[in-house]
Each structure stands twice: as C-alpha cells, then as structure tokens.
BALOLO-178762 format. One line per field, with one value per residue: x, y, z of N, C-alpha, C, O in turn; residue number from 1; residue in one letter. Coordinates in steps of 0.02 Angstrom, whole numbers, padded with zeros to 5 digits, always signed. Layout:
n_east <- [X|...] .
n_north <- [Y|...] .
n_up <- [Z|...] .
ca_east <- [X|...] .
ca_north <- [Y|...] .
ca_up <- [Z|...] .
c_east <- [X|...] .
c_north <- [Y|...] .
c_up <- [Z|...] .
o_east <- [X|...] .
o_north <- [Y|...] .
o_up <- [Z|...] .
k <- [NUM|...] .
r <- [a|...] .
END
This chain:
n_east <- [-00419|-00268|-00151|-00186|-00208|-00221|-00227|-00296|-00462|-00501|-00614|-00746|-00725|-00789|-00734|-00655|-00531|-00381|-00276|-00117|-00008|+00163|+00265|+00377|+00389|+00264|+00179|+00215|+00167|+00247|+00257|+00144|+00043|+00051|+00060|-00025|-00161|-00160|-00149|-00266|-00363|-00340|-00374|-00510|-00558|-00545|-00647|-00644|-00694|-00638|-00578|-00530|-00362|-00233|-00103|+00055|+00205|+00376|+00400|+00428|+00348|+00229|+00187|+00165|+00059|-00042|-00061|-00103|-00222|-00299|-00311|-00355|-00455|-00529|-00551|-00509|-00498|-00393|-00242|-00141|+00019|+00108|+00265|+00422|+00498|+00625|+00804|+00840|+00888|+00775|+00677|+00569|+00456|+00440|+00495|+00406|+00290|+00323|+00340|+00209|+00136|+00065|+00090|+00199|+00192|+00283|+00283|+00207|+00276|+00388|+00334|+00293|+00416|+00478|+00394|+00413|+00548|+00549|+00525|+00609|+00780|+00808|+00712|+00746|+00793|+00692|+00623|+00503|+00374|+00253|+00110|+00005|-00117|-00225|-00376|-00335|-00242|-00084|+00009|+00159|+00199|+00293|+00340|+00322|+00195|+00181|+00263|+00200|+00071|+00101|+00161|+00056|-00041|+00021|-00005|-00138|-00249|-00216|-00208|-00340|-00397|-00321|-00366|-00499|-00483|-00417|-00518|-00604|-00680|-00793|-00811] .
n_north <- [-00725|-00797|-00752|-00709|-00816|-00898|-00783|-00717|-00682|-00533|-00482|-00360|-00207|-00111|-00002|+00117|+00086|+00113|+00057|+00082|+00049|+00062|+00065|+00069|-00021|-00091|+00016|+00056|-00051|-00162|-00263|-00365|-00305|-00381|-00368|-00261|-00309|-00423|-00365|-00289|-00393|-00451|-00345|-00330|-00454|-00430|-00344|-00214|-00082|-00072|+00016|+00021|-00032|+00082|+00119|+00185|+00273|+00260|+00395|+00529|+00654|+00612|+00507|+00574|+00659|+00565|+00508|+00620|+00653|+00537|+00545|+00680|+00719|+00602|+00553|+00432|+00298|+00204|+00200|+00110|+00078|-00015|-00071|+00009|+00025|-00015|-00026|+00021|+00148|+00220|+00196|+00276|+00284|+00286|+00412|+00498|+00470|+00510|+00646|+00692|+00663|+00714|+00667|+00539|+00359|+00260|+00135|+00046|+00009|-00043|-00154|-00229|-00257|-00330|-00444|-00493|-00523|-00645|-00727|-00697|-00647|-00537|-00443|-00336|-00242|-00168|-00008|+00043|+00158|+00236|+00336|+00476|+00572|+00697|+00619|+00499|+00348|+00304|+00176|+00097|-00043|-00190|-00230|-00360|-00484|-00585|-00536|-00412|-00450|-00528|-00430|-00336|-00417|-00435|-00319|-00284|-00299|-00211|-00093|-00072|-00036|+00081|+00163|+00179|+00255|+00366|+00419|+00471|+00378|+00355|+00263] .
n_up <- [-00339|-00394|-00337|-00212|-00134|+00018|+00090|+00230|+00294|+00371|+00430|+00404|+00372|+00297|+00228|+00117|-00007|-00101|-00230|-00289|-00414|-00435|-00563|-00692|-00800|-00801|-00820|-00949|-01017|-01034|-00944|-00859|-00726|-00577|-00439|-00395|-00425|-00338|-00211|-00211|-00214|-00088|-00003|-00036|+00008|+00142|+00162|+00115|+00005|-00153|-00290|-00465|-00499|-00504|-00615|-00619|-00674|-00609|-00549|-00450|-00443|-00508|-00427|-00306|-00346|-00375|-00247|-00172|-00240|-00215|-00076|-00044|-00139|-00173|-00048|+00010|+00125|+00149|+00069|-00033|-00097|-00219|-00256|-00303|-00185|-00159|-00183|-00308|-00426|-00476|-00382|-00292|-00215|-00069|-00041|-00106|-00036|+00096|+00070|+00047|+00161|+00317|+00443|+00497|+00506|+00573|+00637|+00561|+00435|+00503|+00571|+00462|+00399|+00502|+00510|+00382|+00383|+00444|+00341|+00232|+00226|+00152|+00173|+00252|+00167|+00118|+00093|+00128|+00174|+00283|+00315|+00366|+00284|+00297|+00323|+00279|+00266|+00212|+00140|+00094|-00006|-00053|-00225|-00275|-00293|-00194|-00087|-00064|-00023|+00092|+00173|+00190|+00252|+00375|+00446|+00433|+00523|+00629|+00554|+00516|+00640|+00663|+00558|+00597|+00713|+00658|+00579|+00670|+00737|+00665|+00565] .
ca_east <- [-00357|-00218|-00099|-00209|-00220|-00193|-00239|-00354|-00513|-00493|-00676|-00772|-00728|-00830|-00696|-00631|-00459|-00356|-00212|-00078|+00052|+00216|+00309|+00389|+00374|+00191|+00150|+00228|+00137|+00298|+00248|+00078|+00044|+00025|+00058|-00086|-00220|-00155|-00165|-00338|-00401|-00333|-00415|-00581|-00573|-00548|-00707|-00635|-00718|-00578|-00589|-00479|-00292|-00201|-00034|+00092|+00277|+00420|+00417|+00404|+00291|+00169|+00167|+00137|-00006|-00090|-00075|-00142|-00289|-00335|-00326|-00391|-00514|-00569|-00562|-00499|-00476|-00329|-00209|-00081|+00058|+00149|+00322|+00463|+00522|+00691|+00867|+00852|+00890|+00709|+00631|+00558|+00390|+00441|+00507|+00342|+00243|+00344|+00329|+00138|+00105|+00068|+00120|+00223|+00171|+00340|+00270|+00178|+00329|+00430|+00300|+00295|+00485|+00490|+00359|+00445|+00614|+00539|+00517|+00669|+00827|+00811|+00659|+00776|+00810|+00633|+00623|+00433|+00354|+00180|+00093|-00064|-00133|-00295|-00405|-00313|-00180|-00047|+00058|+00198|+00210|+00340|+00309|+00305|+00130|+00190|+00288|+00149|+00018|+00127|+00171|-00009|-00072|+00054|-00028|-00206|-00293|-00198|-00224|-00413|-00407|-00292|-00412|-00556|-00462|-00402|-00581|-00645|-00724|-00856|-00818] .
ca_north <- [-00720|-00846|-00721|-00695|-00879|-00899|-00720|-00728|-00630|-00499|-00447|-00317|-00138|-00068|+00059|+00122|+00078|+00123|+00024|+00116|+00013|+00106|+00023|+00093|-00074|-00103|+00077|+00055|-00111|-00212|-00317|-00363|-00289|-00435|-00346|-00222|-00352|-00466|-00323|-00273|-00452|-00458|-00292|-00347|-00509|-00401|-00303|-00147|-00066|-00053|+00029|-00005|-00021|+00134|+00103|+00246|+00262|+00276|+00466|+00557|+00699|+00573|+00469|+00623|+00681|+00510|+00502|+00679|+00646|+00484|+00568|+00743|+00723|+00541|+00540|+00360|+00283|+00170|+00204|+00069|+00076|-00075|-00057|+00069|+00032|-00046|+00012|+00042|+00221|+00249|+00179|+00338|+00284|+00311|+00485|+00530|+00461|+00554|+00715|+00712|+00648|+00763|+00630|+00473|+00303|+00215|+00068|+00002|-00025|-00082|-00218|-00267|-00283|-00382|-00505|-00515|-00551|-00716|-00763|-00686|-00599|-00477|-00396|-00276|-00195|-00128|+00061|+00062|+00208|+00241|+00399|+00502|+00635|+00709|+00561|+00441|+00314|+00283|+00124|+00070|-00115|-00212|-00239|-00429|-00501|-00623|-00490|-00361|-00483|-00545|-00369|-00308|-00462|-00426|-00258|-00268|-00292|-00148|-00039|-00060|+00002|+00147|+00203|+00194|+00311|+00423|+00447|+00492|+00324|+00358|+00206] .
ca_up <- [-00376|-00375|-00296|-00144|-00099|+00085|+00124|+00274|+00299|+00435|+00448|+00352|+00399|+00252|+00214|+00048|-00016|-00169|-00242|-00341|-00432|-00459|-00603|-00760|-00850|-00805|-00848|-01021|-01045|-01047|-00896|-00827|-00655|-00536|-00370|-00382|-00419|-00279|-00153|-00217|-00193|-00015|+00029|-00046|+00054|+00209|+00167|+00088|-00062|-00191|-00361|-00511|-00482|-00545|-00630|-00636|-00678|-00552|-00553|-00387|-00449|-00526|-00368|-00260|-00373|-00366|-00176|-00152|-00269|-00179|-00008|-00039|-00182|-00168|+00024|+00020|+00193|+00147|+00004|-00032|-00158|-00226|-00299|-00294|-00116|-00153|-00189|-00377|-00431|-00488|-00328|-00254|-00184|+00000|-00040|-00125|+00020|+00151|+00049|+00049|+00225|+00372|+00498|+00478|+00548|+00563|+00663|+00510|+00396|+00548|+00582|+00399|+00390|+00552|+00489|+00320|+00400|+00462|+00278|+00191|+00256|+00109|+00192|+00283|+00114|+00101|+00117|+00132|+00224|+00294|+00348|+00366|+00250|+00312|+00355|+00240|+00285|+00153|+00157|+00038|-00005|-00105|-00290|-00290|-00265|-00132|-00036|-00050|+00015|+00158|+00212|+00208|+00301|+00440|+00480|+00413|+00581|+00663|+00509|+00522|+00702|+00652|+00515|+00639|+00756|+00613|+00553|+00726|+00759|+00627|+00519] .
c_east <- [-00307|-00167|-00120|-00224|-00185|-00201|-00302|-00400|-00508|-00557|-00696|-00778|-00771|-00797|-00674|-00555|-00442|-00288|-00179|-00015|+00102|+00266|+00316|+00368|+00300|+00156|+00157|+00198|+00186|+00293|+00179|+00086|+00012|+00017|-00006|-00148|-00219|-00174|-00240|-00380|-00398|-00376|-00489|-00602|-00581|-00607|-00700|-00667|-00659|-00596|-00534|-00409|-00264|-00128|+00001|+00167|+00314|+00444|+00386|+00346|+00225|+00142|+00134|+00068|-00059|-00109|-00119|-00213|-00330|-00355|-00372|-00456|-00559|-00586|-00557|-00471|-00405|-00301|-00146|-00047|+00094|+00204|+00360|+00491|+00592|+00749|+00881|+00850|+00821|+00658|+00624|+00490|+00392|+00452|+00444|+00292|+00260|+00330|+00256|+00104|+00116|+00101|+00143|+00198|+00224|+00328|+00243|+00232|+00378|+00400|+00302|+00364|+00500|+00456|+00393|+00513|+00609|+00536|+00580|+00715|+00832|+00758|+00687|+00795|+00750|+00638|+00552|+00421|+00278|+00167|+00021|-00066|-00207|-00324|-00389|-00248|-00148|+00006|+00092|+00208|+00261|+00302|+00290|+00237|+00135|+00212|+00236|+00094|+00041|+00135|+00104|-00044|-00043|+00025|-00103|-00253|-00279|-00217|-00298|-00428|-00379|-00337|-00473|-00541|-00452|-00466|-00630|-00694|-00789|-00865|-00798] .
c_north <- [-00771|-00816|-00709|-00759|-00878|-00834|-00727|-00668|-00599|-00464|-00402|-00245|-00091|-00001|+00058|+00113|+00090|+00090|+00060|+00075|+00062|+00062|+00052|+00041|-00089|-00043|+00078|-00006|-00166|-00272|-00309|-00347|-00347|-00413|-00309|-00264|-00399|-00427|-00305|-00331|-00461|-00407|-00306|-00404|-00483|-00353|-00232|-00140|-00037|-00042|-00002|+00012|+00031|+00115|+00166|+00230|+00282|+00348|+00500|+00606|+00663|+00535|+00517|+00645|+00627|+00502|+00559|+00673|+00594|+00507|+00628|+00746|+00662|+00522|+00466|+00348|+00254|+00172|+00161|+00073|+00008|-00059|+00006|+00079|+00005|+00002|+00038|+00118|+00253|+00232|+00239|+00341|+00308|+00386|+00523|+00527|+00508|+00627|+00738|+00700|+00704|+00732|+00563|+00421|+00249|+00144|+00019|-00030|-00064|-00151|-00261|-00297|-00338|-00448|-00535|-00546|-00624|-00759|-00757|-00634|-00535|-00426|-00332|-00224|-00152|-00059|+00088|+00112|+00204|+00307|+00419|+00567|+00646|+00651|+00497|+00414|+00288|+00233|+00100|-00005|-00133|-00223|-00311|-00446|-00537|-00577|-00438|-00390|-00500|-00484|-00339|-00351|-00451|-00368|-00244|-00257|-00226|-00088|-00022|-00018|+00074|+00191|+00223|+00255|+00374|+00458|+00463|+00440|+00320|+00298|+00143] .
c_up <- [-00350|-00328|-00224|-00105|-00032|+00122|+00165|+00276|+00369|+00458|+00391|+00378|+00357|+00241|+00141|+00048|-00089|-00174|-00301|-00353|-00462|-00496|-00673|-00811|-00856|-00836|-00924|-01055|-01061|-01000|-00864|-00753|-00617|-00463|-00353|-00376|-00358|-00216|-00153|-00193|-00118|+00021|+00022|-00001|+00125|+00216|+00142|+00019|-00101|-00264|-00403|-00486|-00531|-00554|-00654|-00639|-00614|-00558|-00493|-00395|-00466|-00466|-00318|-00282|-00362|-00292|-00151|-00178|-00230|-00109|-00006|-00079|-00173|-00096|+00041|+00090|+00193|+00076|+00009|-00100|-00159|-00277|-00281|-00225|-00105|-00161|-00259|-00381|-00441|-00434|-00282|-00220|-00111|+00003|-00058|-00068|+00077|+00133|+00056|+00116|+00276|+00433|+00471|+00528|+00543|+00589|+00611|+00467|+00440|+00560|+00519|+00388|+00440|+00533|+00427|+00333|+00421|+00399|+00235|+00224|+00214|+00128|+00223|+00230|+00092|+00132|+00125|+00188|+00232|+00329|+00337|+00327|+00259|+00350|+00316|+00267|+00221|+00175|+00093|+00048|-00059|-00171|-00306|-00258|-00198|-00075|-00016|-00006|+00086|+00202|+00235|+00260|+00371|+00480|+00471|+00472|+00618|+00620|+00513|+00584|+00695|+00610|+00555|+00683|+00714|+00590|+00610|+00751|+00721|+00581|+00554] .
o_east <- [-00304|-00141|-00078|-00249|-00127|-00183|-00355|-00380|-00511|-00554|-00667|-00831|-00786|-00830|-00675|-00520|-00483|-00248|-00208|+00027|+00086|+00305|+00266|+00334|+00275|+00109|+00112|+00201|+00170|+00320|+00159|+00131|-00047|-00028|-00038|-00184|-00271|-00211|-00273|-00428|-00448|-00411|-00527|-00657|-00620|-00618|-00748|-00668|-00633|-00627|-00498|-00398|-00271|-00094|-00020|+00189|+00286|+00503|+00325|+00298|+00172|+00081|+00081|+00022|-00115|-00168|-00167|-00260|-00388|-00409|-00423|-00506|-00620|-00629|-00595|-00425|-00362|-00334|-00102|-00079|+00107|+00190|+00333|+00508|+00616|+00743|+00931|+00812|+00809|+00600|+00666|+00468|+00349|+00422|+00429|+00257|+00216|+00311|+00243|+00048|+00168|+00135|+00111|+00184|+00213|+00361|+00255|+00234|+00406|+00436|+00312|+00370|+00532|+00487|+00400|+00534|+00658|+00544|+00603|+00691|+00857|+00759|+00655|+00810|+00758|+00655|+00542|+00452|+00243|+00208|-00018|-00024|-00248|-00299|-00425|-00203|-00180|+00044|+00059|+00224|+00272|+00241|+00245|+00224|+00099|+00183|+00230|+00073|+00005|+00119|+00098|-00074|-00080|+00029|-00128|-00293|-00325|-00239|-00316|-00467|-00411|-00345|-00498|-00582|-00475|-00467|-00690|-00745|-00836|-00922|-00800] .
o_north <- [-00785|-00850|-00700|-00756|-00858|-00831|-00742|-00612|-00634|-00420|-00403|-00226|-00036|+00051|+00007|+00131|+00078|+00095|+00068|+00068|+00099|+00025|+00059|+00057|-00098|-00051|+00098|-00013|-00213|-00325|-00254|-00374|-00361|-00437|-00322|-00257|-00413|-00452|-00306|-00321|-00478|-00423|-00295|-00403|-00511|-00324|-00194|-00188|+00016|-00085|-00046|+00064|+00024|+00098|+00198|+00180|+00316|+00359|+00500|+00601|+00682|+00530|+00502|+00648|+00643|+00490|+00549|+00688|+00606|+00491|+00628|+00771|+00668|+00480|+00440|+00382|+00275|+00149|+00175|+00071|-00021|-00037|+00051|+00135|+00002|+00062|+00073|+00150|+00309|+00252|+00252|+00394|+00347|+00421|+00575|+00575|+00542|+00666|+00796|+00723|+00737|+00767|+00534|+00437|+00197|+00097|-00041|-00092|-00114|-00201|-00321|-00355|-00388|-00501|-00596|-00591|-00661|-00820|-00806|-00582|-00484|-00370|-00280|-00167|-00106|-00051|+00148|+00110|+00172|+00331|+00384|+00611|+00608|+00634|+00447|+00451|+00255|+00246|+00085|-00027|-00094|-00225|-00322|-00424|-00522|-00578|-00422|-00359|-00487|-00486|-00319|-00325|-00456|-00367|-00195|-00211|-00190|-00037|+00037|+00029|+00122|+00251|+00279|+00300|+00428|+00519|+00468|+00456|+00287|+00284|+00090] .
o_up <- [-00290|-00283|-00180|-00049|-00026|+00181|+00139|+00261|+00419|+00501|+00337|+00403|+00380|+00243|+00108|+00095|-00134|-00128|-00354|-00308|-00508|-00465|-00709|-00860|-00912|-00875|-00960|-01116|-01097|-01014|-00845|-00720|-00626|-00428|-00302|-00327|-00329|-00174|-00101|-00156|-00086|+00069|+00069|+00026|+00164|+00269|+00147|-00020|-00083|-00295|-00380|-00456|-00592|-00506|-00702|-00612|-00571|-00571|-00485|-00358|-00442|-00456|-00291|-00241|-00341|-00277|-00114|-00141|-00214|-00085|+00028|-00054|-00167|-00084|+00082|+00112|+00232|+00029|+00051|-00152|-00107|-00333|-00248|-00206|-00049|-00148|-00269|-00344|-00416|-00440|-00239|-00198|-00092|+00044|-00028|-00054|+00104|+00177|+00068|+00127|+00278|+00472|+00428|+00586|+00511|+00565|+00615|+00462|+00417|+00559|+00523|+00369|+00423|+00539|+00423|+00296|+00416|+00402|+00205|+00248|+00238|+00101|+00219|+00248|+00053|+00191|+00128|+00241|+00191|+00368|+00304|+00335|+00233|+00404|+00321|+00288|+00181|+00222|+00044|+00103|-00105|-00173|-00346|-00202|-00151|-00020|+00043|+00043|+00134|+00261|+00293|+00307|+00421|+00541|+00498|+00471|+00635|+00647|+00513|+00581|+00718|+00625|+00548|+00689|+00731|+00583|+00598|+00782|+00743|+00561|+00524] .
k <- [1|2|3|4|5|6|7|8|9|10|11|12|13|14|15|16|17|18|19|20|21|22|23|24|25|26|27|28|29|30|31|32|33|34|35|36|37|38|39|40|41|42|43|44|45|46|47|48|49|50|51|52|53|54|55|56|57|58|59|60|61|62|63|64|65|66|67|68|69|70|71|72|73|74|75|76|77|78|79|80|81|82|83|84|85|86|87|88|89|90|91|92|93|94|95|96|97|98|99|100|101|102|103|104|105|106|107|108|109|110|111|112|113|114|115|116|117|118|119|120|121|122|123|124|125|126|127|128|129|130|131|132|133|134|135|136|137|138|139|140|141|142|143|144|145|146|147|148|149|150|151|152|153|154|155|156|157|158|159|160|161|162|163|164|165|166|167|168|169|170|171] .
r <- [m|a|h|s|a|g|c|s|d|h|g|a|p|h|l|t|a|k|v|i|t|v|s|d|r|s|y|r|g|e|r|e|d|a|g|g|p|a|v|k|a|l|l|e|q|a|g|y|a|v|g|a|v|e|v|i|p|d|e|q|p|r|i|e|t|a|l|i|r|a|a|d|e|e|k|t|a|l|i|v|t|t|g|g|t|g|f|a|p|r|d|v|t|p|e|a|t|i|a|v|c|e|k|l|a|p|g|i|p|e|a|m|r|a|a|s|m|q|i|t|p|k|a|c|l|s|r|a|a|a|g|i|r|g|t|s|l|i|i|n|l|p|g|s|p|k|g|a|c|e|n|l|q|a|v|l|e|a|v|e|h|g|i|y|i|l|r|g|g|k|e] .
END
C-alpha cells in the first residue's frame, strides 16, 4: 500500500491483529477509509495475520461492542483502532477503550506521543489510550494514515514483547 511506504519490517510474530476504523464519515461512505488499510498493511509487514478492517461510527457503545467482540470472541492478540482520539465532541475512542479494559498500559500512548512530538507539535493533542482485556492488547491510533503508521511503528517492537508476556509466552 502506498500509505505504508517506509514502514519497516519488525519480524514475524505470527500473531493475530484486528484493525477497527472509527469514523462517522467513512462509516456512512462519505470518505474512503485510508487509515485502517495503512495500519493493516503495516501489521501484515510485521508478520501479523490481519482480517478485514472493520469500520464503525464514532459511538461509544458501538466501539465498546467491537472491542469486546475482538477480544472475547475472536481472541485477537492485538486490536488497534484508528480515529476518534482527538478533541472533537464525537471523539470517544479512548473512553470506549478505557471502559472495556481490565488494565491500562499508559506507557504505549506515552511513547507514541513522544515519538510523534518529534514530527509535529500537535501530537500532544492525541488522547489515545491503550490497555489489556483478557489476553488482548488494545491500542488507539490517530485517524490519519501517516499519523497512525508513525505511532504504531514507534511501539511495534515493544508491543510484540508485551503480547508475548500477556499470552504467557505461548506465542
């Protein structure tokens, strides 16, 4: 994919991943989802098995349901969202993530924001969250393809190790 150009290969953890795009406009078909496919391509380059990108509206109950299904029913190792992490009134992805997680992993979004601050001073406006539900790690990414890819690249190596520990060293 053109959006994943420059995304480096971090090895092949052979883990599952799910990408959920949170966007009212993409959900309604008013704008093509570019962030979800860019993140999917990066994860596949890193060796993750990724299914179809799910696109849902900026509605906290819908986001929570999608996250719970991916973690509890699909048993996905890594669940990443793209979109809904800013200051707009309908940006509620972090609130949905925090509501469904059993433990938070604040170091992940802190590292993403720190890396992103080297690129744009607006990175400090990200409200992205990350946490654990069962044996799944959930990470919020920005909605822009470039920002989503840069943020995920900043933590991908550490995330792989975290998932390994989370899953009891079995994967």
